[in-house]
C-alpha positions, 0 to 999 in steps of 0.5 A: 336388929334381932327381936328382943335386942336393945340399942344402947345409947348415951343420953344427957339429962339435967340432974333434976330430971334424972333424979325424978326419973330414978325416983319414979322408976324405983316407985314402979319397981322398974329399972331406970332404962325400962322406965325411960323406955316406957316414958319415951314410948308413952310420949310418942303414943301421945304425940301420935294420938294428938296428931290423929285427933287433929286430923279427925277434927279437921276432917269433921269440920270439913265434912260439916262445912260440905254438908252445910254447903250442900244444904244451902245449894239444895235450898237455892235450887228449891227456891229457883225451881219452886219459890214464889210461884206456888209450885212447891208441894 
């Protein structure tokens, strides 16, 4: 595709959806096509951000779990090395 060209597609919408889209486009001073393009782009960006947030959330939980496991392991090593006989300083 050449930069600036648009793809023409045929889509079907319910009467209610297309009337709402026309109303929103008019309110925002946009053509219906431009409004639909923007709406689709915004939906795609929301989907990407939602997926990204889920990955970051899982990574954060995994990092926290790993840190807690490290703390437990360090405590077990301290207990094994110094626990009970008064060597810990």
